[in-house]
C-alpha positions in Angstrom: -183.5 -109.5 -76.4 -183.6 -113.2 -77.4 -180.3 -114.2 -75.9 -181.1 -117.9 -75.5 -182.3 -119.3 -78.8 -179.6 -121.7 -80.1 -179.9 -122.8 -83.7 -178.1 -125.1 -86.0 -175.3 -123.5 -88.0 -174.9 -123.9 -91.8 -171.6 -123.2 -93.3 -170.9 -119.6 -94.4 -170.3 -120.7 -97.9 -173.7 -122.4 -98.2 -175.4 -119.4 -96.6 -173.9 -116.8 -99.0 -174.6 -118.7 -102.2 -178.1 -119.6 -101.3 -180.8 -118.4 -103.6 -182.5 -115.1 -102.7 -186.2 -115.6 -102.2 -188.1 -113.1 -104.3 -190.4 -111.2 -101.9 -194.2 -111.8 -102.2 -195.4 -108.8 -100.3 -197.8 -109.6 -97.5 -200.2 -107.0 -96.2 -197.4 -105.6 -94.0 -195.4 -104.7 -97.1 -198.2 -103.7 -99.4 -199.1 -100.4 -100.8 -202.7 -99.1 -100.3 -204.4 -95.8 -100.0 -206.9 -94.4 -97.6 -208.0 -91.1 -96.1 -208.3 -90.3 -92.5 -209.1 -87.0 -90.8 -208.1 -85.0 -93.8 -205.0 -86.9 -94.6 -204.1 -89.0 -97.7 -202.2 -92.1 -96.7 -200.1 -94.6 -98.5 -199.2 -97.7 -96.6 -195.6 -98.4 -97.7 -193.0 -100.8 -96.4 -190.1 -98.4 -96.5 -191.6 -95.3 -95.0 -189.4 -92.9 -93.2 -190.1 -90.5 -90.4 -189.3 -87.4 -92.3 -190.4 -84.1 -90.8 -193.3 -83.8 -93.2 -194.4 -87.4 -92.9 -194.3 -87.2 -89.1 -196.3 -84.0 -89.1 -199.0 -85.6 -91.2 -199.0 -88.6 -89.0 -199.5 -86.3 -86.0 -202.5 -84.9 -87.8 -203.8 -88.4 -88.5 -203.8 -89.3 -84.9 -205.0 -86.0 -83.6 -208.6 -87.3 -83.5 -207.8 -90.6 -81.8 -209.0 -91.0 -78.2 -206.3 -91.3 -75.5 -206.9 -95.1 -75.3 -206.1 -95.6 -79.0 -203.0 -93.4 -78.8 -201.8 -95.5 -75.8 -202.5 -98.8 -77.7 -200.4 -97.6 -80.6 -197.3 -97.4 -78.4 -197.5 -101.0 -77.2 -195.9 -104.1 -78.7 -197.5 -107.5 -77.9 -195.2 -110.5 -77.6 -196.4 -113.8 -79.0 -194.9 -117.2 -80.0 -195.0 -117.4 -83.8 -197.0 -120.6 -83.5 -199.8 -118.7 -81.9 -199.8 -115.6 -84.1 -203.2 -116.4 -85.5 -204.6 -115.6 -82.0 -203.4 -112.0 -82.4 -206.4 -110.8 -84.3 -207.7 -109.1 -81.1 -204.4 -107.2 -80.9 -205.0 -105.8 -84.4 -208.7 -105.0 -83.6 -207.7 -103.2 -80.4 -205.1 -101.2 -82.3 -201.9 -102.2 -80.6 -198.9 -100.9 -82.6 -196.8 -103.9 -82.9 -196.3 -107.7 -82.6 -193.0 -109.2 -81.4 -192.6 -112.8 -82.7 -190.7 -115.4 -80.7 -190.0 -119.0 -81.6 -187.6 -120.8 -83.8 -190.0 -122.3 -86.3 -192.8 -120.5 -88.2 -195.9 -122.2 -89.4 -195.8 -122.8 -93.2 -198.8 -120.4 -93.6 -197.2 -117.6 -91.6 -197.6 -114.9 -94.3 -201.3 -115.7 -94.9 -201.9 -115.8 -91.1 -200.2 -112.4 -90.6 -202.1 -111.0 -93.5 -205.4 -112.0 -91.9 -204.2 -110.4 -88.6 -203.1 -107.2 -90.4 -206.4 -107.0 -92.3 -208.3 -106.5 -89.0 -206.2 -103.5 -87.9 -208.3 -101.0 -86.2 -207.3 -98.0 -88.3 -206.3 -99.8 -91.4 -202.6 -99.2 -90.9 -200.3 -102.1 -90.7 -198.9 -103.1 -87.3 -195.1 -103.3 -86.9 -194.5 -107.0 -87.0 -191.0 -107.7 -85.6 -188.6 -110.3 -84.6 -184.9 -110.8 -83.6 -182.9 -111.8 -86.7 -179.3 -110.9 -85.6 -177.6 -114.2 -86.4 -175.8 -117.0 -84.5 -177.7 -117.9 -81.4 -180.1 -114.9 -81.6 -182.5 -115.6 -84.5 -186.0 -116.8 -85.0 -188.1 -118.4 -87.8 -185.1 -120.4 -88.9 -187.3 -122.6 -91.2 -188.2 -119.4 -93.1 -185.0 -117.3 -92.8 -182.3 -120.0 -92.8 -179.2 -119.9 -90.7 -177.3 -116.6 -90.2 -173.7 -116.4 -88.8 -173.0 -114.5 -85.6 -172.2 -110.8 -86.1 -168.7 -111.5 -84.9 -168.3 -114.1 -87.7 -169.6 -111.6 -90.3 -167.2 -108.9 -89.0 -164.2 -111.2 -89.3 -165.0 -112.9 -92.6 -167.2 -110.8 -94.8 -166.8 -107.5 -96.6 -169.3 -104.8 -96.0 -170.8 -105.5 -99.5 -171.3 -109.1 -98.6 -172.9 -108.2 -95.3 -175.3 -105.9 -97.1 -176.1 -108.7 -99.5 -176.8 -111.0 -96.5 -179.0 -108.4 -94.8 -180.9 -108.0 -98.0 -181.6 -111.7 -98.3 -182.7 -111.8 -94.7 -185.0 -108.8 -95.3 -186.5 -110.4 -98.4 -187.3 -113.6 -96.4 -188.8 -111.6 -93.5 -191.0 -109.5 -95.7 -192.1 -112.6 -97.6 -193.2 -114.0 -94.3 -195.1 -110.8 -93.4 -192.5 -109.5 -91.0 -191.7 -105.8 -91.6 -189.2 -105.0 -88.8 -186.0 -106.7 -87.6 -184.7 -105.9 -84.1 -181.2 -105.9 -85.5 -178.3 -105.1 -86.0 -176.5 -104.9 -82.7 -174.3 -101.8 -82.6 -172.6 -102.6 -79.3 -168.8 -102.7 -79.4 -167.5 -105.9 -77.7 -164.2 -107.7 -78.4 -165.1 -110.7 -76.2 -165.7 -113.8 -78.4 -168.1 -115.6 -76.1 -171.7 -116.6 -76.5 -174.0 -114.0 -74.8 -175.0 -114.9 -71.3 -175.4 -113.5 -67.8 -172.1 -111.8 -67.6 -172.0 -110.4 -71.2 -175.1 -109.5 -73.2 -173.1 -109.1 -76.4 -169.9 -111.2 -77.1 -170.5 -112.8 -80.5 -173.5 -110.6 -81.1 -171.1 -107.7 -81.7 -169.4 -107.2 -85.1 -166.1 -106.2 -83.4 -164.3 -104.7 -80.5 -163.4 -101.8 -82.9 -166.0 -98.9 -82.9 -165.1 -98.2 -86.6 -165.6 -101.8 -87.7 -168.9 -102.0 -85.9 -170.0 -98.7 -87.5 -169.1 -100.0 -90.9 -170.4 -103.5 -90.7 -173.6 -102.9 -88.7 -174.5 -100.1 -91.1 -174.0 -102.5 -94.0 -176.3 -105.0 -92.4 -178.9 -102.2 -91.7 -178.6 -101.0 -95.3 -179.3 -104.5 -96.6 -182.5 -104.8 -94.5 -183.6 -101.3 -95.6 -183.1 -102.1 -99.2 -185.5 -105.0 -98.8 -188.1 -102.7 -97.3 -187.7 -104.0 -93.8 -187.2 -101.5 -91.0 -184.0 -102.2 -89.1 -183.8 -101.4 -85.4 -180.3 -100.6 -84.3 -179.5 -101.5 -80.6 -178.8 -101.1 -77.7 -178.3 -97.4 -77.3 -176.0 -95.9 -76.0 -174.0 -99.2 -76.2 -173.9 -102.3 -74.0 -170.3 -103.4 -74.9 -168.4 -103.9 -71.7 -171.4 -103.6 -69.4 -171.4 -105.0 -65.9 -174.2 -107.6 -66.5 -176.8 -108.7 -68.9 -179.8 -106.6 -68.1 -182.1 -109.6 -68.6 -180.8 -110.8 -65.2 -180.6 -107.7 -63.1 -179.4 -104.1 -62.8 -176.4 -103.3 -65.0 -174.1 -100.5 -65.9 -172.6 -99.5 -69.2 -169.1 -98.2 -69.5 -168.8 -94.6 -68.2 -170.3 -92.0 -70.4 -167.0 -90.3 -71.0 -165.7 -93.6 -72.5 -168.9 -94.3 -74.5 -168.7 -91.0 -76.2 -165.6 -92.1 -78.1 -166.4 -95.8 -78.4 -170.0 -97.0 -78.0 -171.7 -94.0 -79.6 -169.6 -94.2 -82.7 -171.7 -96.9 -84.5 -174.9 -95.1 -83.5 -173.7 -91.9 -85.0 -172.7 -93.7 -88.2 -176.1 -95.5 -88.4 -178.0 -92.3 -87.9 -176.0 -90.6 -90.6 -176.8 -93.6 -92.9 -180.5 -93.2 -92.3 -181.5 -95.4 -89.4 -185.2 -95.3 -88.8 -185.5 -97.0 -85.4 -183.3 -97.2 -82.3 -183.7 -99.6 -79.3 -182.6 -98.1 -76.0 -181.0 -100.5 -73.4 -182.1 -101.1 -69.9 -178.6 -100.4 -68.4 -177.7 -97.3 -66.5 -174.9 -95.1 -67.8 -172.4 -93.9 -65.2 -171.7 -90.2 -65.6 -175.0 -89.7 -67.3 -177.9 -91.4 -65.5 -178.5 -93.8 -62.7 -181.7 -94.9 -64.3 -182.0 -97.6 -66.9 -181.5 -95.9 -70.2 -184.9 -97.0 -71.4 -186.7 -94.8 -68.8 -184.1 -92.0 -68.6 -185.1 -88.6 -70.1 -181.3 -87.7 -70.2 -180.6 -90.6 -72.5 -183.5 -89.8 -74.7 -182.3 -86.2 -74.9 -178.9 -87.4 -76.0 -180.4 -89.4 -78.8 -182.7 -86.7 -80.0 -180.8 -83.5 -79.4 -177.2 -84.4 -79.6 -177.2 -87.2 -82.1 -180.1 -85.6 -84.1 -182.2 -88.8 -84.4 -185.7 -88.1 -85.6 -187.1 -91.7 -86.0 -188.7 -94.2 -83.8 -187.3 -94.9 -80.3 -188.3 -98.1 -78.7 -187.3 -99.7 -75.4 -185.7 -103.0 -74.7 -187.9 -105.5 -72.8 -189.5 -103.8 -69.8 -189.9 -107.2 -68.2 -186.1 -107.5 -67.8 -184.4 -108.0 -64.5 -182.9 -104.5 -64.7 -186.4 -103.0 -64.6 -187.9 -105.4 -61.9 -184.8 -104.7 -59.8 -186.2 -101.2 -59.3 -189.6 -102.8 -58.2 -191.1 -101.4 -61.4 -193.9 -103.4 -63.0 -194.1 -103.4 -66.8 -197.0 -101.1 -66.6 -195.2 -98.5 -64.4 -192.1 -98.9 -66.6 -194.1 -98.3 -69.8 -195.4 -95.0 -68.5 -191.9 -93.9 -67.3 -190.4 -94.8 -70.7 -193.0 -92.7 -72.6 -192.5 -89.9 -70.1 -188.8 -90.1 -70.8 -189.3 -89.8 -74.6 -189.6 -93.3 -75.9 -192.2 -93.9 -78.6 -192.8 -97.6 -78.3 -192.5 -100.1 -75.4 -191.6 -103.8 -75.5 -191.9 -106.8 -73.2 -190.0 -110.1 -73.3 -190.8 -113.7 -73.9 -194.6 -114.3 -74.1 -196.7 -116.7 -72.1 -200.1 -117.6 -73.5 -201.7 -115.3 -76.1 -204.4 -114.4 -73.6 -201.7 -113.5 -71.0 -199.8 -111.4 -73.5 -202.9 -109.5 -74.6 -203.9 -109.0 -70.9 -200.4 -107.5 -70.2 -200.6 -105.2 -73.2 -204.0 -104.0 -72.2 -202.8 -103.4 -68.6 -199.7 -101.4 -69.9 -202.0 -99.3 -72.2 -204.3 -98.6 -69.3 -201.4 -97.4 -67.2 -200.4 -95.0 -70.0 -204.0 -93.7 -70.2 -204.0 -93.2 -66.4 -200.8 -91.2 -66.7 -202.3 -88.9 -69.3 -205.5 -88.5 -67.2 -203.5 -87.6 -64.1 -201.3 -85.2 -65.9 -198.1 -87.3 -65.5 -197.8 -87.7 -69.3 -198.7 -84.8 -71.5 -201.3 -85.7 -74.2 -199.1 -84.0 -76.8 -196.2 -86.2 -76.0 -198.3 -89.4 -76.3 -199.7 -88.1 -79.6 -196.2 -87.6 -80.9 -195.2 -91.1 -79.8 -198.2 -92.7 -81.6 -197.4 -90.6 -84.7 -193.8 -91.9 -84.7 -195.1 -95.4 -84.7 -197.5 -94.7 -87.5 -195.0 -92.8 -89.6 -192.5 -95.7 -89.4 -194.5 -97.9 -91.9 -196.7 -95.3 -93.6 -196.1 -92.4 -96.0 -198.8 -89.8 -95.2 -199.5 -86.6 -97.0 -201.7 -83.8 -95.7 
């Protein structure tokens, strides 16, 4: 996501010696206690989806009506300048906000705090943005400039990448943002800016699976040390894909090749404690003809073969690879949850009212899927629990 934001570059030296902003925890990163349906809950920025925590989250959502379960799986996109208009999203109970825009209002933390305070269940929403570096970053007046991942891979040690990730995470959490849709784990040696033909290029740390595994995990660890949830992407690997999925149907490298290349960084990140994975919209020759984001086979590989137990989210379901199948975002949301995703995203927002209307329509399609028997209620409950467990430590 976010291929087209071009920001001014600061020199690497200035970036790395810049002062680290001490985090002033907004509501999204605060710690509070509450009880709900027999559970004792601590809202904590660095929560993990351990088996016990997830089990208790399932108990917490067991009394929620189907409509609220569906809402929890939906992310609403909004330009950061309009984030104050997202109070209704919190009141409805949508699980996340995805922030677009290069410049955040000076009162962004206070505004997000007011939005979070209106959350339907009292649990913080996942507030996320794309802070990868280079031409894919947001909120530059808050975060500062970040080098392309390829620049990091060529010039920085893993320790310095972790330090940089920690600085970014501190700045995000200070602004009230608790999730970063980064780092990119795709393996791509092409040193080009991402575009129609190549979704990665400079977004990739390297053309070497081992280097990507090392450096992307280092970036992830820095974010996690700052209590920001990193989302590693784009499973099972977009490096070498036929097209950018924003523009139309695309294929990854063959599955037989990905198993020894593209999967290597994901295996490393999962071993290192990754809490969230974004699944791409590309099909995978030799594994599935469907976009990975709506493919049960791909989700099964992630859960059963790689042993991932955390949050699975889709790439933008408004992408060209999805619309090429004549699937609306609503239909794609249902298919993604049926396949095994926990949370669904859409791309660049229009007006706040249009974004909220689309989110409501997607949630309604999920509810209809449950009511028709197309989506088991137990599966939707588990998806909602995964979202809840990502930012909350729950005992029961």
